N, C-alpha and C positions, 0 to 999 in steps of 0.2 A: 237580592244577593244573600247567600247564606253566610253565616259567621265564618265558616271555613274558607270560603272563596274570598271573603273580604280581607284575608291576611295579605294578599298581594298588594294592598294599598296601605298596610300597616307596618310590615316588617321592614325596618330601615336597613339592616345590615346582617351579614352572616359570612362565614368563610369555612371552606373545607380545608383544614390544615394539613391533612395527609393521612398516611397509613402507618400505624405504629403497633408492632407486635400483633399483626393480623387484625387490627381494629381500625376502622375509619373514624377519624376524630375531627370534629369541627364545632361550630357554634352558630346559633341564629337568635335574633333578638327583635322584639316588637317595641318600638320606641314609644308607642301610645300607652302601653302597659309595661313599663320597663322592668318590673320585678316579677312578671308572670312568664312562665315558660311557653314556648310555641312548639308545634309539631313540624317535623320535616319528613318528606317522602324520599325513600331510597329506591333508585331505579338501577337496574342492571340491563345493559344493552337496550335501553328504551322501555323496559317492562317494569312496572311497579313491583318491588319485592317486599317492602315493609314500610310502615309509618311508625316513627319513633318520636319520643319527646326530648327536646333539648333542655334538660333541667339539671345537669350536673354542674357543680361549683368549680370554678377555676379562678385562682387569685389574679392571674394576669388580665382576665376579663374585667374583674372588679376595678383593678388599677387603671384600665383603659376607659372606664366610665360606661361599661356595658351593663347597665342595670345593677342588680345585686351580685353579679358574677355567676349566678347559677343558670347558665345558658349554653352549656357545652353538651354535645351528644357524642356517644360512642356506639359504634355498630360493628359487631364481630363479622368478619368476612364469612360468607356461607361456605361450609366445608365441602359441599357438593361441587363447588366451582374450583376447588384446589387443582392447580396444574394448568388451568385454562387462563387465557387472557381475555379481559372484558372491560367495557366502559362502565364506570359507576358514576351515577349522577345523584346529587342531593338537591331537592327542590323544596321550596316553601310548601307546606302541606296543602293539597287541593288546588295548586296552581301549576303553571308551566315555568315558574321563575326559578332558575338555577341560582344558588348562592355563589359568592365569589370563589374562584378556583375550582369550580365544578363545571364539566365533568373531569374525571381523572382516569388514567389507565391503571388497571390492576395487572401487574406483570406476572404471567404464568409461563409454562413451557409450551402451551399450545396456542396457535393463532386464533383470532376471532373466526367464528364460523363463516364460511362463504355465504354471501347474501345477507349478512347482518344488517339490521336497520338501526340507524342512529338518528336521534332527533336533532342534536346540535353537536358540532365538532369544530373546535378552533385549532388550527395548525399554525405553528410558529417555529423559529429556528431551534428552540429547545426541545420540542417533542416530535419533529418531523422524522428523524431517523427511527425512533421507536414505532411511530405510526406506520411507516412503510414496512416495517418488519411484521406487523400484526394485522393490518387491514388487508382484506381481500374481497373484491367485488362487493363492497358495502353500498348500501343505499342511504343517503344522508339528506335530511330535510333542509338543514341550514349549515353550510360549510363556510367558515370564516378563515381567511388566510392572511397572516402577516408575513410577507416575504422578507422583510427586514426587521430590525429590532431597535429602530431609532426614529426620531422625529425632529423637525426643524423648529417646532413651536415649544416655547417654555411657558405653557399655561400655568398660572399660579395655583390653580385648583387641581392639577394633575400630579399624582405621586409616582407614576409609572417609571421604573428604572429603565435604562437604555444600555445597549451594548453594540458591538460591531458585528454581531452574528447575523446570518442570513440563511434563507432557504436557497439551496442551489437549484439551478434550472433543471439539472438532471434528476434531482429528487422530485421536483414538480412533475416532470414528464413521467416518472415511474408511478407517481400517484394517479395520474390520468390514465395510464395504460393498464395498470394492474389492480390498483387498490380500491378504486371507486367505480361502481357500476352506474349510479344515477344520483344526481343532485337536483333538488328543486330550486334552492337559492344559493348562489355562490357569491360571497362578499370578499372583495379584495381590500385589505386594510381592516384593522379592528382597533388595536390600542396604539398603533404606530402609523407613520406617514408613508404610504406606498409611492408617491410621486418623487420621493427623494432618490429612489432606486432607478438608475439609468437602464437597468435590465427590464423594467416594467413592460415595455412593448413585447419583449421576448416571451413573457409569461402569457400575455394576451394571445400571442400568435400560437403558442403551444396549446392553449385551451381551445382556440378556434379550430385547430387542426385535429383535435382529439374526438373521440366518440361521445364525450359528454356534451350535452346541449341543455344547460340549465334553463329553467323557465325564466328565472330572473338572474341577471348578472349585474351586480352593483359594486360601486367603489366608494369608500368614505375617505375624504381628504379635507385639509384646511385650505386647499386651492391656491396656496401661495406660489407654488411652482408648476401649476397646471399648464402655463404657457410653454414650458419646456418639452411638452409632449404633443403628439398629433392626436387630438381627441377624436378626430374623424376616423382614425385607425382603430381606436378603442371601440367606437360605434360599429364599425364594420366587422369587428371581432365578436360582436354580440352584446356589448354593454347596453343595458336597458335604462339605467338611471344612475345619477350621481348624488351622493349624500355629502353635504357641505357642513363642516363644523364652523359655525359663525354665530357670534353672540351679540354683535352690535354694529351699527354703521357710523359710530362716533370714532374717528381716528385716534383721539387721545385715550379713550377708554380701552380701545383695542390694544394700543401700544403698552398699556399698563398691565392688562390682565392676560393678554395672549402674546407675550414677548416673543420676538423672532418672526412674527407675521406682519405684513404690511397691508393695511386695509385697501389702499389705493390699488395695489397690484392684484389683490383678491377680486375687487370689483371689476377690473379690466379682464381678468381671467374668466370670471363668470359670464361676462358679456361675450367674450370670445367663444366660450363653450356653447352658449345659447345660439350664437350666430352659426357655428359649425354644426351643431346638433339640435336643431329646433324641435325635433319630435321626441327627444329623450326626456325622461323625468328628472326633476331636480327636487331634492328634499333638504330642508334646513334642520340641522341638529343644534339646538340652542341651549346653552347653559345660562340659566337666569340667576343673576346674583345682585347684590345691593348696588353695584355700579351700572348694571345694564337694564334693570327692570323698568326704569323710566323711559327707555327708548325702544321698547318692544314694538310699539306701533310703527315706528319709523323703519325698523328692520323688516316687518311684515310688508310694509309698503314697497320697500326695495325688492323683496322676494316676489311679490305679486307682479312687479314690472318684468321679472324674469320668467314668470309662469311657474313659480314653485308650486308643486303639487301637494306638499304637506309640510307642516312645521311641528317638530317635537320640542316643546318648551319644558325643560326639566330643571327643577330647582337644584342649585348647587348644594352639595353635601360632601362630607368626608367619607370617601369610599375606599380609603386605604385600610386593608385588613390590619388587625392588631399586630400581626407578625411581620408586617412590611415596614422597612425603614424608607420613608419618602425620599425621592431623588434630591429635593432641595430642602435645606435646613429650615427655611421660612415657610414651608408648606402649611403647617398647623396654624401659624400666625395669620396667613392669608385666608384660610378657611374661616377663621373667627371674624376676620375683617369684612369679608364679602358675603357671609351668610345672611339670609333674610330674617327679618323679625317674625315672630309667631303671627300667622294669619296674613302675612304680606303677600305670599304667593297666591292664596285664595282670593285676596282682594284684586290682584291682577287678573285672575281668571274671571272674576265677576265683571271687571272693567271691559274685558274683551268678549264677553258673552254675546254682545250685540254687534260685534265686528262683522263686516261683510264677508270676511274669510274664515269665520268661526268653524265652518265644517271641515276646514283643512288643518285645524289645530288640535294637537293632543297635549293635554296638561299633565305633567307627571311631577307631583309633589315629592319631597325627599322621602316620605314614608313609602312611596310606591315605585321607587326607581328600579327595584329588582325585576319587575315584570317587563321592563323595556330594555334594560341594560343587557339582557340576554341577547337581544337582537343587535344592539348597537356596539357595546364595548366589553361586556363582562364575560362572555362565553370563553372559558379558559380551559384548554386541553393540556394543562401541565402534566408532565410525567411524574408518577409516584411509584415507588417499588414497595411491594409488600414483603 
């Protein structure tokens, strides 16, 4: 592996803060060499435009503990694109890893060109209206959709804010009819909980009746309220797999770290899903922290009994951008309390290296979370105006 490609396992954090005076502003940081700058790649509509260095000083970064504070980048918007609308992405150089809050829309007077190709796009209640105005017959590799902006779980390591906003069914129908030509992977749910929404079957029905036929249709959920829905109907509408956010099979630990969820109900719901949909895939997305690390083998044993096809074991870390005020006042305290000691995640990895299910396990240390969060939780299509 080249030094350039190894950055996806070293850069701990970064954020695209927005567009100010026709310049894209953000930051990126390598936790292994905290005072050295890193490079980022700027993509426009999926095409590499330029590689720049994140080496400018910002006092707020220093105060937030981001190395020596000299990790900001600034990128002047290309004048040849003035007046047009396009999707701008910032990735860790040489990787496919988007930094937090990337990609963003650059708002112009012209719509995206018909047949535009986008690698990743996340739609949510905040950016759906703008996206409908500017997308036309796009081809998207990975489309993530949060139909609502809330969650029943109060995970102590989650800083995401919540509101009562939602994507309307009519907006979703417009997206399917006019704005998107082809999708490879469509994921329902990203940073919020889709099963909270009683309209969820209507969205599946609309998708199933549309011209779009994703190769993969997946949904991520904490499974607490899965019993409220007809999972067989989801399967009939094209669901290929279910991604489950689950960290432990210890009821007491679950009650402490994932407040608002009930482990007994989750277990019942997963067995219900497996009974109704024995042929569909099940994936476990696991946040490994100081309270759950000792019970990982028990979690995998339970998952294997359900026929789980893959486990993503990712180390807990503080993924709140410096500009974000966490939802809960005690978020930072919890992160400190449940963070792993240096080398502890690697020791777990070594412990599991001879596990019979090792081929189904992906280990993502805190330094490498960027490369996987793009697929799981961090692809953010927030609207920004130049």
